[in-house]
N, C-alpha and C positions, 0 to 999 in steps of 0.2 A: 434166305426168307423178307417178307417185305415186312416193313415197319407197322403193328399195332397198338393201341394203347391197352390192350386188354392183355398181352402176352410179353411180361418183362425181359426187357433187349438192350443190349449194350451194342457198341458200334466201334468197329475197327474198319477204316476206309477200303474197300467199298460196301463191306457189308455188313447189316446187322447180322445180331450172334442172341440165340436165345441165352437166358440167364438160369443161372442153376440157385439152390438155397430159397430164402422164404419169399414171400412177394408182400407187398406193404400197398394198400389201396392207397389210391389220390382220391382226395376228399373234395367237391367241389365248397369254397367257403361262402355261396349265396344259398346255396340248393341243401346244402348238406347230402347232396349223391353222390355216390363212385363214380370216378369221370374213367380209373383204369387201374391199372396194376404196374408198380417198379421194383425193381432187387436192388441190390446191391454188391456190388464188385467182389469177387471171391478173390483170395491171393491168386489161386491161377489165371480167371481174368484179367484180372490187372499185369498180371505176365505176359499174357498176352499179347494185351494193349503194349506192354514198353517194348518188347520184343521184337514187335513189325514195327516202334515208334522208333527204332536204335536201328534197321538195316536199311528204314528208308531216309534216315535223315543222313545217313552217309553218301547216298548219292545224290540227295538233294543238296546239301551244300555244297556240292560238286560241280552245279549248277550257275551256267554264266547269270548276274542279273537280270539281262537282257530275257532268257529263256523264263527264270522263275517270276517274271513280269508279267509273261505269255498265261502261264498257270491262275497266275492270280486273277488276271481279267476275266480267265476265263470262267471264273469262281464268282465274280460282278457279273458278267453274262447271263451265269445260272441263277443268280439271285431276283435279276431284272426281268428275265423269260417265266419264272416258275408264279403259280398258284398258290399263295397263303392261305389261303381263305382255312383250310383246315387244321392249321397251324397254328393262326391267329385264336382260334375258336378254342383248341386247347388250352391255348393260354388262358383265356377267359376261363375256363369253364376250372383249369386248375389252382390260378390265383386270382380274378374278381378284375383284373383290368377292364375296364368298357372296352368295348371291339374296335374303334376307330382308331384308341390308342396304340393297343395290337400290333393293328394291321400298319401301323405306321410307323412302330418300332423297326418292326421285321422290314418293311419297303426302304429302310434307308440304311441299310447295310453296304451296296453297292460300293454308295463313294468311299469308304475307306480302304476297301480292297485294291482300287485303282490309285489312291491317293498312295500307300504304301509301297506298291511294284515301282511305281515311279520315280519316290523318293529314295527308296533305293539302287535303282540304276544311277540316279542322280549324285548319289555320294556316299563313297564306301570305304574312305580313309581323308589321309591329308600331308602332303607334301609340307616338308618344313625348309626354312633356311637352313643352311649348313653349316655345320660347326669347325670344319673341317675341308679344305677343296678337296673337291676328287671323290666327294661321299656324297652318297644318295640318299638321304634320313626322312623316312616317313613314319606314320600309323596306320595300319589297316585294320578294320571291323571283318570279325569272325562271329559265326554263331556259336552257343552253347554247347549245343545240344540237342533233349527236348526236354519244353516248357509244360509245366504243368498248369490248369488255365482253374481257379475255382470260383464259381461264379454264384450271384447272387441274383433272388427269384424278381428282384421289381423290373429290372429288363437284361432280362435272360439272356435273347440271343444281341442287341446293339453290343452292351457292354463286352461279350464275349467276342465278337467281330472286334472290339478295339484295338484288344489284346491279340487276338490270336491271328488276325492280318501283317500286324507288327513283326510277330514273331515268325511266319510263316515267309517276310520280306526279306529278313532279318538271316534265313537260312534254317531254322530250325525246325524240330518234330513238333507238334502238339499234341496233348492229351487234355479231354475237357473235362470235367466234373462237376456238373451241373447242380442247381438247387436242388432240392427234394422236391418244393412247391412247382416245380417249370421242369420236369426231367422231362416228361411227354412233349411240348412244345419242343423243347432244345434237340431230341431223338426227331421226333419227323420235323426239324429243318436243316438239320443236319446231313442230308444228301445234295444239298448243296456244290458238297464240298469232293463230290464223288469221280469228278475231271482230275484232282493231283494225286499225284502216286499212291500206290497201294500201301496203307500200314502209317503213310507221312499226318493222318489225324485220327483222334481216337476220341471217342466219350463214353466214361465210365461213371451208371448212378452207383449213388449210392450216398451215404451221411459222413460225420465227421470221421469216423474211419477207417475209409475210403481218401480221403482230403490227406491225413495223416502219413497213408502208406505211402501217396505217390512223393509226400513231401521227403518223404526217410528213404526211397530209394536212391542207390547209387546213379541209377538210368538214368533219372531227371536230373537238371541243372539249372532251372530257374522257375520261379511261380511268380504266377500273378494272381493279384487274392483281391475280393470287394465283398465286403460283407461288415458286420456291425465291430466297434472297437473292440471288445473283448477276445471276439476270434481273429482279428487284425494283429493285435499284439501274440496269439499263441503259435501264430503262422509266420512271424518273423524270427518269434523265438527260436523256433524249431528250421526256422534258415539258418539263423547265425548261430547253431549248434554245428551245421555240416559246412558253412561258408558258404550258401548258396544265395545269389543275388533274389532279391523278390521285390514286386512292387505291392503297395496297400494301400488299397482307397479302402478306405474306414468312415464309420458314420459321421455324423455331423448335429449339430444345432444348430441351424443358419440364422443369423442374426437378419433383420430387413428395415432399415430407418426411413420416416417418412418425415424428411423437413419440413420448417415450416414454408419451406418451395416449393415442395411438390405440386405437380397439375396431381389433386386429390381425385378428380374421377379416373384419370387412367391408373394413377397411384392401387386405389380400390378395385380395378378390374385385376388388374398386374398382379395384385395381392394374392386374390382370390386363386389363379393358378399356380401362383408360389406355395401356397400354402397346401393347396386341398389337390391338388395332380397327384393322380393315384393313388387318392385318399389320402394325401401327407405322407409315402412311402416312396420316397425317393430322399437319396442321401440328401441329396442339396435343398427341399424342403426348408420355406423362410418358417421355422417355430417362435423365433423369440423374434418380437415386435418392439421396437421403442419409438412413440410416436412422440413429436414434441409436440409441447404444451398446447401453443397455441392455435394447431389446425386438429387436436385431438379428438374432440367430439364430434366434426365433421367427417372427418375419416372414418371413424368407428360406423357412422350412420350409414355412410355410403358401403363400407364393404361387409356391414351386416347385411344391407338390402339385397347386393348382387351375391352374398351367400347363403341368403334363406331362395335365391331362386334356383339351386344349385339341383338336380333333380338326381334320387338315390334309387339303387335299382340293381339286379343285375345289369351286369356287361354287355349280356347278346343285347339286352333291350336300349332304349334310347334314356341312355343317364351320364351322370358328368361323374357319380360317388359309388362306388363299389364296395362289397366288402371289405375288411380287414383280409391277410392273408391268414389267418388262425385264429381261434378261439385266445392264446395266450399272448398275439400280439393286440387285441381290443381289451384283454384284462391289464395289460401295460398303461394302454392309451386312459382307461377309466380312473385306474388308482390314482397316473398324475392328476388328470383333472379333480377328482374328487377331493385330492391332497391340498390343489389352490385354492379350490371354492372353501374349502374345509380351513383356510388360510385369510382367506378376505377375498377372495377372488369372483368375480361376477360373470356367471356364462351369461354373455348378450345374445347370442344365440346357443342352438347346439346343447351339446351337454348330457346327450341320452341316447337310448339304444332308439332309432327310430319305431314310432308304436306298429307302423305301418311294413315291418320288417324285423319277426320276431325271429323267422330262423335265418340262420347265415349269423356272419361275426360285422356287421353292421354296426356305422356307429353315426351319427347326425354330424356332419362337420361343425365343427364350434369356436366359438371365437369367444375368447376369455380380456377380460380388463381389471383394473386391478393389481393386477402382479407384482412382486417385488422381486427384487434379483436374486433374496435366498430361498426362493423356493423349487420344491424339487423340478419341476417343468423344463426351469430354467436351466437348472443343474445338468438333466440327463437329457437324454437325446430321446423326444417322444417314438417318433415315428409313427404317427397317425394323425387324421385330420382336426388337427388342433392348431390353433393361432395363441399364443400368448402375449397379452399388448401389455407393455411397461411406459406407462406416460414419463414423459421427461421434457427436463425445463429446457433446453439447448441442443444446438449440433454437438457441439462437446459430448455433452452427457451422454448421448449417440454413441459415440464413437468410443468410450469409455466402457460404458455396458457393454457394448458388444463385443469389446474385447476380453470381457472379463467371463473369460469361458474355456475349458479344455480342450475346445475342438476347434476347430478352424480350418474346415472343408469352402466353404463359400461365403459372400455373404451381400445382400443388395441396398441399394438406396436410390429412391425417390426423390428427385431434385429438378429445378430448374438454373438451380444457380451453378454455373463451371466453376465456381471455384469449391464451392461442397462437391463439388463429382471430383477435383482432383484430389482434394484433402482427402476425400474418403477413399479413391483407390490406391494413396499412398500410407494413408492408417489404420486401415482395417486389416488384422491380424487374421490373414485366409490365401488361401490358395489359386482362391478367383472372385473377383469384384464386378456386380453388374450394377448400372446404374441404368435405368427406367426401363430394364427388360431383363429381368430374371430367369434364370437358370439354361440360358443358351450356353451351348456348346460349339468349338470350331474343330475340324478334325486339325486344322492346321498349329493349333494352339497348345499347350501344355493342360491337363487336368488331372487333378488331385490337389490334397489339402493340406495345410501345418498344423504344427501341433499334434495331439491324438487320433487326428482325420487321417493320417497315411503317411506314408514313403515313396519316394519315388513317383513319378509321370506317368501316366498315358497319355497319346493324342501327340501330337508333333512331332519335332526330329529327336523330341527327350525321350516318346513313347517308342522309337524304332531303338534308340540307343539303349531304352530296358533290356532288348533280346540280343544283343551284340555288344561282344567284351572287345578290348583293342589290343594291340599289338607292336610295341614299336619294333622299325627296321631298320638298323644300319650296313648299307653294301658300300663297299670301296670296291671299285671295278679294275683298278690296278693296286695291288697288292703290296705294298711297301712296308719294309719296318718303322714303327710310329717311335718318334724322339722322346715319349714318355715310357717306354718299356721298358722292363728288365734286363740288364742291370742298372744303376744309375749311374753318371757319370760322375769324376770326384769332387767337379766344379759346383756341385747340387747340395754337398756337405761342408760343414764348417767345423772349425777345432772351438773345442767348449770343454775345463775340464779336465783335459787330456783326453777326455772321447768324443769322437764325431758322432753328430744331430745333424739329421734333415734339416 
């Protein structure tokens, strides 16, 4: 069957298959209109996918690295040749992302397959200096089996490709559990994998129960998760109970420091994107701002001016700020903003539902000043279009308050002082630090957080190692009896109290 948003389906490469069970409507967060329908994988549908994955992986792991790389380059070729207009439009209508961001995300996925295709060819183990003459001693890497990929709604395609590319390169089969809010666009995209062997890739729609079933299965062997801290902890616990490795990319409440040496025009422009990109629904969004007193007022003035210029609207129109993904998401943002204001904060701009957008889950990009470290908006992840600004006396106080958080995903600094830049990189307690250019990632560098923001790393060599396990191998090509084997010679023992001791 061909994929249609109006018919619930799941995917086991190379085919879409109709789903049984009750369908669930997908609602456009901008218009509240129905976009399509999705299902939740039944036990039988999960079994179908895992049976196919298990069979496919047996052959896939036996392929030489060059042949696997050829398959991954074919996926990259398919991505570069495809017309993703429909996929991007579905993503916009499912979760509200502006169209340029949706099509940009999708089009940016081919390089990660090429990167891991060649990395897996380049390095598959390590030869160690021998501890005994005539012994060949090395470590080799092998796949786990079948990996589960539990995806978020904010970057459903890009983040899926990050972990799927690494897992495939390592020799695993992959089962993808998309976010409910972006199931349609994920299913539409998944056909780029059709050149891979039958059953090697599957996509199983569903909610928490589907994810739990996949984690619990004895036929899955590693898990990649991106989502909230609470859900990430649940996934980590479930994996630990089964001694199943996992990589967890959980939430954050990233700090952004404006030093007295900051280039304020650049800092204000960069802060708009850092705080409000994807309506603030980015794990690495800047939520907590620490602005040094000497430049506070001027920075706030410039930041507010640039923020007021943002266009709010449907992602299919010319807009930078779309709706939040759901009513619940907006309600959380409103609760945190209202709480901050009730405790003395001031909304310099925003802080309300835009009057021209009463339909849908819109909220104005909001800048709050007068924030104190004890406010809920500082202690929790907001995940919405809100920048909470705390005035600080100096750079040291900014670093201290930035680190005073249970989260540690990313952190940003704007400064022209080289000493401050290096000091921030050293002292900030986060998995990633950006100086004068927030939110950038690099396929060759590890992506992930400290503290409650996650376990393990995606991207880079660490991202490949996430999906493979090591095996130490010792080979003596000339068998001989070793001097340390049993029985020990009498000369190795000594007399002590009438008894012999080694």
